[in-house]
FIKOLZA-1660 file (N, C-alpha, C; in steps of 0.1 Angstrom, whole numbers, plus 5000, padded with zeros to 4 digits):
% residues 218
   i   px   py   pz ch aa at
   1 5008 4988 5000  A  X  N
   1 5000 5000 5000  A  X CA
   1 5009 5013 5000  A  X  C
   2 5019 5013 5008  A  X  N
   2 5028 5025 5010  A  X CA
   2 5034 5028 4996  A  X  C
   3 5040 5018 4990  A  X  N
   3 5047 5021 4977  A  X CA
   3 5037 5024 4966  A  X  C
   4 5025 5019 4966  A  X  N
   4 5015 5022 4957  A  X CA
   4 5011 5037 4958  A  X  C
   5 5010 5041 4971  A  X  N
   5 5006 5055 4973  A  X CA
   5 5018 5065 4968  A  X  C
   6 5030 5061 4972  A  X  N
   6 5041 5069 4967  A  X CA
   6 5042 5070 4952  A  X  C
   7 5038 5059 4945  A  X  N
   7 5039 5059 4930  A  X CA
   7 5029 5069 4925  A  X  C
   8 5017 5070 4931  A  X  N
   8 5007 5080 4926  A  X CA
   8 5010 5094 4930  A  X  C
   9 5017 5095 4942  A  X  N
   9 5020 5109 4947  A  X CA
   9 5032 5115 4939  A  X  C
  10 5042 5107 4937  A  X  N
  10 5055 5112 4931  A  X CA
  10 5057 5109 4916  A  X  C
  11 5048 5101 4911  A  X  N
  11 5048 5097 4896  A  X CA
  11 5062 5094 4891  A  X  C
  12 5067 5103 4882  A  X  N
  12 5080 5100 4875  A  X CA
  12 5092 5100 4885  A  X  C
  13 5090 5108 4896  A  X  N
  13 5101 5109 4906  A  X CA
  13 5102 5096 4913  A  X  C
  14 5091 5089 4915  A  X  N
  14 5091 5076 4921  A  X CA
  14 5098 5066 4912  A  X  C
  15 5095 5067 4899  A  X  N
  15 5101 5057 4890  A  X CA
  15 5116 5060 4889  A  X  C
  16 5120 5072 4891  A  X  N
  16 5135 5075 4891  A  X CA
  16 5141 5070 4903  A  X  C
  17 5135 5071 4915  A  X  N
  17 5140 5066 4928  A  X CA
  17 5141 5051 4928  A  X  C
  18 5131 5044 4922  A  X  N
  18 5131 5030 4922  A  X CA
  18 5131 5025 4908  A  X  C
  19 5142 5026 4901  A  X  N
  19 5143 5024 4887  A  X CA
  19 5142 5010 4882  A  X  C
  20 5145 5000 4891  A  X  N
  20 5145 4986 4886  A  X CA
  20 5138 4978 4897  A  X  C
  21 5134 4966 4893  A  X  N
  21 5127 4957 4902  A  X CA
  21 5135 4953 4914  A  X  C
  22 5147 4950 4913  A  X  N
  22 5156 4946 4924  A  X CA
  22 5157 4957 4934  A  X  C
  23 5159 4969 4930  A  X  N
  23 5160 4980 4939  A  X CA
  23 5147 4982 4947  A  X  C
  24 5136 4981 4939  A  X  N
  24 5122 4982 4945  A  X CA
  24 5120 4971 4956  A  X  C
  25 5124 4959 4953  A  X  N
  25 5121 4948 4962  A  X CA
  25 5130 4950 4975  A  X  C
  26 5142 4954 4973  A  X  N
  26 5151 4956 4985  A  X CA
  26 5145 4967 4993  A  X  C
  27 5140 4978 4987  A  X  N
  27 5135 4989 4994  A  X CA
  27 5122 4985 5002  A  X  C
  28 5113 4977 4995  A  X  N
  28 5101 4973 5002  A  X CA
  28 5104 4965 5015  A  X  C
  29 5114 4956 5014  A  X  N
  29 5118 4948 5025  A  X CA
  29 5124 4957 5037  A  X  C
  30 5132 4966 5033  A  X  N
  30 5138 4975 5043  A  X CA
  30 5127 4984 5050  A  X  C
  31 5118 4989 5042  A  X  N
  31 5107 4997 5048  A  X CA
  31 5098 4989 5057  A  X  C
  32 5095 4977 5052  A  X  N
  32 5087 4968 5060  A  X CA
  32 5093 4965 5074  A  X  C
  33 5106 4963 5074  A  X  N
  33 5113 4960 5087  A  X CA
  33 5113 4973 5096  A  X  C
  34 5115 4984 5089  A  X  N
  34 5117 4997 5097  A  X CA
  34 5103 5002 5102  A  X  C
  35 5092 4998 5096  A  X  N
  35 5079 5003 5100  A  X CA
  35 5072 4993 5108  A  X  C
  36 5078 4982 5111  A  X  N
  36 5072 4972 5120  A  X CA
  36 5069 4977 5133  A  X  C
  37 5056 4975 5138  A  X  N
  37 5052 4981 5151  A  X CA
  37 5044 4993 5149  A  X  C
  38 5044 5000 5138  A  X  N
  38 5036 5011 5136  A  X CA
  38 5022 5007 5130  A  X  C
  39 5012 5014 5134  A  X  N
  39 4998 5010 5129  A  X CA
  39 4995 5017 5116  A  X  C
  40 4983 5013 5110  A  X  N
  40 4979 5019 5098  A  X CA
  40 4976 5034 5099  A  X  C
  41 4970 5038 5110  A  X  N
  41 4967 5052 5112  A  X CA
  41 4980 5061 5111  A  X  C
  42 4990 5056 5118  A  X  N
  42 5003 5064 5118  A  X CA
  42 5009 5065 5104  A  X  C
  43 5008 5054 5096  A  X  N
  43 5014 5053 5083  A  X CA
  43 5006 5063 5074  A  X  C
  44 4993 5062 5075  A  X  N
  44 4984 5071 5067  A  X CA
  44 4987 5086 5070  A  X  C
  45 4989 5089 5082  A  X  N
  45 4991 5102 5087  A  X CA
  45 5004 5107 5080  A  X  C
  46 5015 5099 5081  A  X  N
  46 5028 5103 5076  A  X CA
  46 5027 5105 5061  A  X  C
  47 5020 5096 5054  A  X  N
  47 5019 5098 5039  A  X CA
  47 5012 5111 5036  A  X  C
  48 5002 5115 5043  A  X  N
  48 4996 5128 5040  A  X CA
  48 5005 5140 5043  A  X  C
  49 5014 5138 5053  A  X  N
  49 5024 5149 5056  A  X CA
  49 5034 5150 5045  A  X  C
  50 5037 5138 5039  A  X  N
  50 5048 5138 5028  A  X CA
  50 5043 5146 5016  A  X  C
  51 5030 5147 5014  A  X  N
  51 5025 5154 5002  A  X CA
  51 5029 5169 5003  A  X  C
  52 5029 5174 5015  A  X  N
  52 5032 5189 5017  A  X CA
  52 5047 5191 5019  A  X  C
  53 5054 5181 5024  A  X  N
  53 5068 5184 5028  A  X CA
  53 5079 5179 5018  A  X  C
  54 5076 5169 5010  A  X  N
  54 5087 5163 5002  A  X CA
  54 5083 5163 4987  A  X  C
  55 5092 5169 4979  A  X  N
  55 5090 5168 4965  A  X CA
  55 5094 5155 4959  A  X  C
  56 5103 5148 4966  A  X  N
  56 5107 5135 4962  A  X CA
  56 5103 5125 4973  A  X  C
  57 5103 5112 4969  A  X  N
  57 5099 5102 4979  A  X CA
  57 5109 5103 4991  A  X  C
  58 5104 5102 5004  A  X  N
  58 5112 5105 5015  A  X CA
  58 5121 5093 5019  A  X  C
  59 5131 5095 5027  A  X  N
  59 5139 5084 5032  A  X CA
  59 5131 5078 5044  A  X  C
  60 5136 5066 5048  A  X  N
  60 5129 5060 5059  A  X CA
  60 5129 5069 5072  A  X  C
  61 5141 5075 5075  A  X  N
  61 5142 5083 5087  A  X CA
  61 5133 5095 5086  A  X  C
  62 5132 5101 5074  A  X  N
  62 5123 5113 5072  A  X CA
  62 5108 5109 5074  A  X  C
  63 5105 5097 5069  A  X  N
  63 5091 5092 5070  A  X CA
  63 5087 5089 5085  A  X  C
  64 5096 5082 5092  A  X  N
  64 5094 5079 5106  A  X CA
  64 5092 5091 5115  A  X  C
  65 5099 5102 5111  A  X  N
  65 5098 5114 5119  A  X CA
  65 5084 5120 5118  A  X  C
  66 5076 5116 5108  A  X  N
  66 5063 5121 5106  A  X CA
  66 5052 5112 5112  A  X  C
  67 5055 5101 5118  A  X  N
  67 5046 5091 5121  A  X CA
  67 5036 5095 5133  A  X  C
  68 5041 5105 5141  A  X  N
  68 5032 5109 5153  A  X CA
  68 5029 5124 5152  A  X  C
  69 5016 5127 5150  A  X  N
  69 5013 5141 5150  A  X CA
  69 5015 5148 5164  A  X  C
  70 5016 5161 5164  A  X  N
  70 5018 5167 5177  A  X CA
  70 5004 5167 5184  A  X  C
  71 5005 5170 5197  A  X  N
  71 4992 5171 5205  A  X CA
  71 4983 5180 5199  A  X  C
  72 4987 5192 5195  A  X  N
  72 4979 5202 5189  A  X CA
  72 4972 5198 5176  A  X  C
  73 4980 5190 5168  A  X  N
  73 4974 5185 5155  A  X CA
  73 4963 5175 5158  A  X  C
  74 4963 5169 5170  A  X  N
  74 4953 5159 5173  A  X CA
  74 4941 5166 5181  A  X  C
  75 4942 5179 5182  A  X  N
  75 4932 5186 5190  A  X CA
  75 4933 5185 5205  A  X  C
  76 4945 5182 5209  A  X  N
  76 4948 5181 5224  A  X CA
  76 4956 5193 5228  A  X  C
  77 4956 5196 5241  A  X  N
  77 4964 5208 5246  A  X CA
  77 4978 5206 5243  A  X  C
  78 4985 5217 5241  A  X  N
  78 5000 5216 5239  A  X CA
  78 5006 5210 5252  A  X  C
  79 5018 5206 5251  A  X  N
  79 5025 5200 5263  A  X CA
  79 5025 5210 5274  A  X  C
  80 5028 5223 5271  A  X  N
  80 5028 5233 5282  A  X CA
  80 5015 5235 5288  A  X  C
  81 5005 5237 5280  A  X  N
  81 4991 5239 5285  A  X CA
  81 4986 5226 5293  A  X  C
  82 4990 5214 5288  A  X  N
  82 4986 5202 5295  A  X CA
  82 4993 5201 5309  A  X  C
  83 5005 5206 5309  A  X  N
  83 5012 5206 5322  A  X CA
  83 5006 5215 5332  A  X  C
  84 5002 5227 5328  A  X  N
  84 4996 5236 5337  A  X CA
  84 4983 5230 5342  A  X  C
  85 4975 5224 5332  A  X  N
  85 4963 5218 5336  A  X CA
  85 4965 5207 5346  A  X  C
  86 4976 5199 5344  A  X  N
  86 4979 5188 5353  A  X CA
  86 4982 5193 5367  A  X  C
  87 4989 5204 5368  A  X  N
  87 4992 5210 5381  A  X CA
  87 4980 5214 5388  A  X  C
  88 4970 5220 5381  A  X  N
  88 4958 5224 5386  A  X CA
  88 4949 5212 5391  A  X  C
  89 4948 5202 5382  A  X  N
  89 4940 5191 5384  A  X CA
  89 4946 5181 5395  A  X  C
  90 4959 5182 5397  A  X  N
  90 4965 5173 5407  A  X CA
  90 4959 5175 5421  A  X  C
  91 4953 5186 5424  A  X  N
  91 4948 5189 5437  A  X CA
  91 4934 5182 5439  A  X  C
  92 4927 5180 5428  A  X  N
  92 4914 5174 5429  A  X CA
  92 4912 5165 5417  A  X  C
  93 4920 5155 5415  A  X  N
  93 4919 5147 5402  A  X CA
  93 4906 5140 5399  A  X  C
  94 4899 5136 5410  A  X  N
  94 4886 5129 5408  A  X CA
  94 4875 5138 5404  A  X  C
  95 4875 5151 5408  A  X  N
  95 4864 5160 5405  A  X CA
  95 4868 5171 5395  A  X  C
  96 4881 5172 5392  A  X  N
  96 4885 5182 5382  A  X CA
  96 4880 5179 5369  A  X  C
  97 4875 5189 5361  A  X  N
  97 4870 5187 5348  A  X CA
  97 4881 5188 5338  A  X  C
  98 4887 5177 5335  A  X  N
  98 4898 5176 5326  A  X CA
  98 4894 5179 5311  A  X  C
  99 4902 5186 5304  A  X  N
  99 4899 5188 5290  A  X CA
  99 4899 5176 5282  A  X  C
 100 4907 5166 5286  A  X  N
 100 4908 5153 5279  A  X CA
 100 4914 5143 5288  A  X  C
 101 4910 5131 5287  A  X  N
 101 4915 5120 5296  A  X CA
 101 4930 5118 5294  A  X  C
 102 4935 5122 5283  A  X  N
 102 4950 5120 5280  A  X CA
 102 4958 5129 5290  A  X  C
 103 4953 5141 5293  A  X  N
 103 4960 5149 5302  A  X CA
 103 4959 5143 5316  A  X  C
 104 4947 5138 5320  A  X  N
 104 4946 5132 5333  A  X CA
 104 4955 5120 5335  A  X  C
 105 4955 5112 5325  A  X  N
 105 4964 5100 5325  A  X CA
 105 4979 5104 5326  A  X  C
 106 4983 5114 5319  A  X  N
 106 4997 5118 5320  A  X CA
 106 5000 5124 5334  A  X  C
 107 4990 5131 5339  A  X  N
 107 4992 5136 5353  A  X CA
 107 4993 5125 5363  A  X  C
 108 4984 5115 5361  A  X  N
 108 4985 5104 5370  A  X CA
 108 4998 5096 5370  A  X  C
 109 5003 5094 5358  A  X  N
 109 5016 5087 5356  A  X CA
 109 5027 5095 5361  A  X  C
 110 5026 5108 5361  A  X  N
 110 5036 5117 5366  A  X CA
 110 5036 5118 5381  A  X  C
 111 5025 5114 5387  A  X  N
 111 5023 5114 5402  A  X CA
 111 5017 5128 5406  A  X  C
 112 5004 5127 5411  A  X  N
 112 4997 5139 5415  A  X CA
 112 5005 5147 5425  A  X  C
 113 5010 5140 5435  A  X  N
 113 5017 5147 5446  A  X CA
 113 5029 5154 5441  A  X  C
 114 5037 5148 5433  A  X  N
 114 5049 5154 5427  A  X CA
 114 5045 5166 5419  A  X  C
 115 5034 5166 5412  A  X  N
 115 5030 5178 5404  A  X CA
 115 5027 5190 5413  A  X  C
 116 5022 5187 5425  A  X  N
 116 5019 5197 5435  A  X CA
 116 5031 5202 5442  A  X  C
 117 5041 5194 5444  A  X  N
 117 5052 5198 5453  A  X CA
 117 5065 5200 5447  A  X  C
 118 5068 5194 5435  A  X  N
 118 5081 5195 5429  A  X CA
 118 5082 5207 5420  A  X  C
 119 5094 5211 5417  A  X  N
 119 5096 5223 5408  A  X CA
 119 5093 5219 5393  A  X  C
 120 5090 5230 5386  A  X  N
 120 5087 5228 5372  A  X CA
 120 5099 5222 5364  A  X  C
 121 5111 5227 5367  A  X  N
 121 5123 5222 5361  A  X CA
 121 5124 5207 5362  A  X  C
 122 5120 5202 5374  A  X  N
 122 5121 5188 5376  A  X CA
 122 5109 5180 5370  A  X  C
 123 5097 5186 5371  A  X  N
 123 5085 5178 5367  A  X CA
 123 5081 5179 5353  A  X  C
 124 5084 5190 5346  A  X  N
 124 5080 5192 5333  A  X CA
 124 5086 5181 5323  A  X  C
 125 5099 5178 5324  A  X  N
 125 5104 5168 5315  A  X CA
 125 5097 5154 5318  A  X  C
 126 5094 5151 5331  A  X  N
 126 5087 5139 5334  A  X CA
 126 5074 5138 5328  A  X  C
 127 5066 5149 5330  A  X  N
 127 5053 5150 5325  A  X CA
 127 5053 5149 5309  A  X  C
 128 5062 5156 5303  A  X  N
 128 5063 5157 5289  A  X CA
 128 5065 5142 5283  A  X  C
 129 5074 5135 5290  A  X  N
 129 5076 5121 5285  A  X CA
 129 5063 5112 5286  A  X  C
 130 5056 5114 5297  A  X  N
 130 5044 5106 5299  A  X CA
 130 5033 5111 5289  A  X  C
 131 5032 5124 5287  A  X  N
 131 5022 5130 5279  A  X CA
 131 5024 5125 5264  A  X  C
 132 5036 5125 5260  A  X  N
 132 5039 5121 5246  A  X CA
 132 5035 5107 5244  A  X  C
 133 5038 5098 5254  A  X  N
 133 5034 5084 5253  A  X CA
 133 5019 5082 5253  A  X  C
 134 5012 5090 5261  A  X  N
 134 4998 5089 5261  A  X CA
 134 4992 5094 5248  A  X  C
 135 4998 5105 5243  A  X  N
 135 4993 5110 5230  A  X CA
 135 4995 5100 5219  A  X  C
 136 5005 5092 5219  A  X  N
 136 5008 5082 5209  A  X CA
 136 4997 5071 5211  A  X  C
 137 4993 5068 5223  A  X  N
 137 4982 5058 5225  A  X CA
 137 4969 5064 5220  A  X  C
 138 4966 5077 5222  A  X  N
 138 4954 5083 5217  A  X CA
 138 4953 5082 5202  A  X  C
 139 4964 5085 5196  A  X  N
 139 4964 5085 5181  A  X CA
 139 4963 5070 5176  A  X  C
 140 4969 5061 5183  A  X  N
 140 4968 5047 5179  A  X CA
 140 4955 5041 5183  A  X  C
 141 4947 5048 5191  A  X  N
 141 4935 5043 5197  A  X CA
 141 4937 5030 5205  A  X  C
 142 4949 5030 5212  A  X  N
 142 4953 5019 5220  A  X CA
 142 4945 5018 5233  A  X  C
 143 4945 5028 5241  A  X  N
 143 4938 5028 5253  A  X CA
 143 4928 5039 5255  A  X  C
 144 4929 5049 5247  A  X  N
 144 4920 5060 5249  A  X CA
 144 4912 5063 5236  A  X  C
 145 4901 5068 5237  A  X  N
 145 4893 5074 5226  A  X CA
 145 4891 5089 5230  A  X  C
 146 4892 5097 5220  A  X  N
 146 4891 5112 5223  A  X CA
 146 4877 5115 5229  A  X  C
 147 4877 5120 5241  A  X  N
 147 4864 5123 5248  A  X CA
 147 4865 5137 5253  A  X  C
 148 4862 5147 5244  A  X  N
 148 4863 5161 5248  A  X CA
 148 4853 5164 5259  A  X  C
 149 4857 5172 5268  A  X  N
 149 4848 5176 5279  A  X CA
 149 4843 5190 5276  A  X  C
 150 4831 5193 5279  A  X  N
 150 4825 5206 5276  A  X CA
 150 4834 5217 5282  A  X  C
 151 4837 5226 5273  A  X  N
 151 4847 5236 5277  A  X CA
 151 4842 5245 5288  A  X  C
 152 4849 5246 5299  A  X  N
 152 4847 5255 5309  A  X CA
 152 4860 5260 5314  A  X  C
 153 4860 5270 5323  A  X  N
 153 4873 5275 5328  A  X CA
 153 4877 5266 5340  A  X  C
 154 4886 5256 5338  A  X  N
 154 4891 5249 5349  A  X CA
 154 4898 5257 5359  A  X  C
 155 4905 5267 5354  A  X  N
 155 4913 5276 5363  A  X CA
 155 4904 5283 5372  A  X  C
 156 4893 5289 5367  A  X  N
 156 4884 5297 5375  A  X CA
 156 4877 5288 5385  A  X  C
 157 4873 5276 5381  A  X  N
 157 4867 5267 5391  A  X CA
 157 4876 5265 5403  A  X  C
 158 4888 5262 5400  A  X  N
 158 4898 5258 5410  A  X CA
 158 4901 5270 5419  A  X  C
 159 4902 5282 5413  A  X  N
 159 4906 5294 5421  A  X CA
 159 4894 5298 5429  A  X  C
 160 4882 5296 5425  A  X  N
 160 4870 5299 5433  A  X CA
 160 4871 5292 5446  A  X  C
 161 4875 5279 5445  A  X  N
 161 4876 5271 5457  A  X CA
 161 4885 5276 5468  A  X  C
 162 4895 5284 5464  A  X  N
 162 4904 5290 5474  A  X CA
 162 4902 5305 5475  A  X  C
 163 4891 5310 5470  A  X  N
 163 4887 5324 5472  A  X CA
 163 4896 5334 5465  A  X  C
 164 4905 5330 5457  A  X  N
 164 4914 5339 5451  A  X CA
 164 4908 5348 5440  A  X  C
 165 4901 5341 5431  A  X  N
 165 4894 5349 5420  A  X CA
 165 4884 5359 5425  A  X  C
 166 4876 5354 5435  A  X  N
 166 4866 5363 5441  A  X CA
 166 4873 5375 5447  A  X  C
 167 4884 5373 5454  A  X  N
 167 4891 5384 5460  A  X CA
 167 4897 5393 5450  A  X  C
 168 4903 5388 5440  A  X  N
 168 4910 5397 5430  A  X CA
 168 4901 5404 5421  A  X  C
 169 4890 5397 5417  A  X  N
 169 4881 5404 5408  A  X CA
 169 4873 5415 5414  A  X  C
 170 4872 5415 5427  A  X  N
 170 4866 5426 5434  A  X CA
 170 4875 5438 5434  A  X  C
 171 4888 5435 5435  A  X  N
 171 4897 5446 5435  A  X CA
 171 4901 5451 5420  A  X  C
 172 4900 5441 5411  A  X  N
 172 4904 5444 5397  A  X CA
 172 4893 5439 5387  A  X  C
 173 4883 5446 5387  A  X  N
 173 4871 5442 5379  A  X CA
 173 4874 5443 5364  A  X  C
 174 4885 5450 5360  A  X  N
 174 4888 5452 5346  A  X CA
 174 4897 5441 5341  A  X  C
 175 4901 5432 5349  A  X  N
 175 4910 5421 5345  A  X CA
 175 4902 5408 5342  A  X  C
 176 4905 5402 5331  A  X  N
 176 4899 5389 5327  A  X CA
 176 4901 5379 5338  A  X  C
 177 4891 5373 5344  A  X  N
 177 4892 5363 5355  A  X CA
 177 4901 5351 5350  A  X  C
 178 4901 5348 5337  A  X  N
 178 4910 5337 5333  A  X CA
 178 4924 5341 5334  A  X  C
 179 4928 5353 5332  A  X  N
 179 4941 5358 5334  A  X CA
 179 4945 5357 5348  A  X  C
 180 4936 5362 5357  A  X  N
 180 4939 5361 5371  A  X CA
 180 4941 5347 5376  A  X  C
 181 4932 5338 5371  A  X  N
 181 4933 5324 5375  A  X CA
 181 4947 5318 5372  A  X  C
 182 4952 5321 5360  A  X  N
 182 4965 5315 5356  A  X CA
 182 4976 5321 5364  A  X  C
 183 4975 5334 5367  A  X  N
 183 4985 5341 5375  A  X CA
 183 4985 5335 5390  A  X  C
 184 4974 5332 5395  A  X  N
 184 4973 5328 5409  A  X CA
 184 4972 5313 5411  A  X  C
 185 4974 5305 5401  A  X  N
 185 4972 5291 5403  A  X CA
 185 4984 5285 5411  A  X  C
 186 4995 5293 5412  A  X  N
 186 5007 5289 5420  A  X CA
 186 5003 5286 5434  A  X  C
 187 4992 5293 5439  A  X  N
 187 4988 5292 5453  A  X CA
 187 4982 5278 5456  A  X  C
 188 4979 5270 5445  A  X  N
 188 4974 5257 5447  A  X CA
 188 4986 5247 5450  A  X  C
 189 4998 5251 5448  A  X  N
 189 5009 5243 5451  A  X CA
 189 5011 5242 5467  A  X  C
 190 5017 5232 5471  A  X  N
 190 5019 5230 5486  A  X CA
 190 5027 5242 5491  A  X  C
 191 5022 5247 5503  A  X  N
 191 5028 5259 5509  A  X CA
 191 5043 5256 5513  A  X  C
 192 5051 5266 5512  A  X  N
 192 5065 5266 5516  A  X CA
 192 5073 5256 5509  A  X  C
 193 5070 5254 5496  A  X  N
 193 5078 5245 5488  A  X CA
 193 5085 5253 5477  A  X  C
 194 5096 5247 5472  A  X  N
 194 5104 5254 5461  A  X CA
 194 5095 5256 5449  A  X  C
 195 5087 5246 5446  A  X  N
 195 5078 5246 5434  A  X CA
 195 5069 5258 5435  A  X  C
 196 5062 5260 5447  A  X  N
 196 5053 5271 5448  A  X CA
 196 5060 5284 5446  A  X  C
 197 5072 5286 5452  A  X  N
 197 5079 5298 5451  A  X CA
 197 5083 5301 5436  A  X  C
 198 5087 5291 5429  A  X  N
 198 5091 5292 5415  A  X CA
 198 5080 5297 5406  A  X  C
 199 5068 5291 5409  A  X  N
 199 5056 5295 5401  A  X CA
 199 5052 5309 5405  A  X  C
 200 5053 5312 5418  A  X  N
 200 5050 5325 5422  A  X CA
 200 5058 5336 5415  A  X  C
 201 5071 5333 5415  A  X  N
 201 5080 5343 5408  A  X CA
 201 5077 5344 5393  A  X  C
 202 5073 5333 5387  A  X  N
 202 5069 5334 5373  A  X CA
 202 5057 5343 5371  A  X  C
 203 5047 5341 5381  A  X  N
 203 5035 5349 5380  A  X CA
 203 5038 5364 5382  A  X  C
 204 5047 5367 5391  A  X  N
 204 5051 5381 5393  A  X CA
 204 5057 5387 5381  A  X  C
 205 5066 5380 5374  A  X  N
 205 5072 5385 5362  A  X CA
 205 5062 5387 5351  A  X  C
 206 5052 5377 5349  A  X  N
 206 5042 5378 5339  A  X CA
 206 5033 5390 5342  A  X  C
 207 5030 5393 5354  A  X  N
 207 5021 5404 5358  A  X CA
 207 5028 5417 5355  A  X  C
 208 5041 5418 5357  A  X  N
 208 5049 5430 5354  A  X CA
 208 5049 5433 5339  A  X  C
 209 5051 5422 5331  A  X  N
 209 5051 5424 5317  A  X CA
 209 5037 5428 5311  A  X  C
 210 5027 5424 5318  A  X  N
 210 5013 5428 5314  A  X CA
 210 5009 5441 5320  A  X  C
 211 5018 5447 5328  A  X  N
 211 5015 5460 5334  A  X CA
 211 5004 5459 5345  A  X  C
 212 5003 5448 5352  A  X  N
 212 4993 5446 5362  A  X CA
 212 5000 5448 5376  A  X  C
 213 4993 5455 5384  A  X  N
 213 4997 5458 5398  A  X CA
 213 4990 5448 5407  A  X  C
 214 4995 5437 5410  A  X  N
 214 4989 5427 5418  A  X CA
 214 4998 5422 5430  A  X  C
 215 4991 5417 5440  A  X  N
 215 4998 5411 5451  A  X CA
 215 4999 5396 5450  A  X  C
 216 5010 5390 5453  A  X  N
 216 5012 5376 5452  A  X CA
 216 5017 5371 5465  A  X  C
 217 5008 5367 5474  A  X  N
 217 5011 5362 5487  A  X CA
 217 5019 5350 5487  A  X  C
 218 5028 5348 5496  A  X  N
 218 5037 5336 5496  A  X CA
 218 5028 5324 5500  A  X  C
% end
C-alpha cells in the first residue's frame, strides 16, 4: 500500500528513485522492517504529511519522523498547557473537569503529589515524557478514545475554591478572570515548597510584563 501511494503521489520521481525491480524489492523489505510496530493510522498520517513536505519520495528516517502528530494537531492541549492543567488538576483529580482524559492519565503517571510539590524544572520533563506516550496511545486508539469535555474554565473553578478569584476580581474588575486564574494558580501548590515559590516568581514576572499591579502572597 505504501509504495502504491508513493507511486501515485510522486509519479516519475518515484520511477526515478526505484528504477528497477531489484531496487524496489530491496526497498520494500527495508521499509517493512523499519515500519514494523507502527499501525495503519500512523502510516496514513505520515503519507499525508509527505505530500506537503517532500517533492521526492522520503527516506525511511524522514518518514518515521512524521509518524506521530503533535498534540495540537490531534486537537489536544499543547505540552505546556497540558502541564499547567495537570498541576491544577492534581489537587482534585477525581472532581477536576479535565479537557481530555489524556491529560489526566499523563498527570496520574507523573504522580499527582509530585506535580503539586516539585519544581517545574524537575516535573515538566517527566510530564512531557508521559504525555507524549499517552498522545501516541490516543492516536493509535490503543487505550484512549478522544472524549472532549464541555469547555469551561478549569482555572476559574479551582481558584474559586480558594477564594482567590473572588478576592482579586473585586479589586480588579477590569482584568479577565481567566488571566487572574492563571497568575494565581501557583497558590494551589503545597505551601512553603520550592515549586510554589518558583511558580509565584513566574507569575510576578508575567504580571509585570502585562502592566498589572497585583499582590502575590507567599
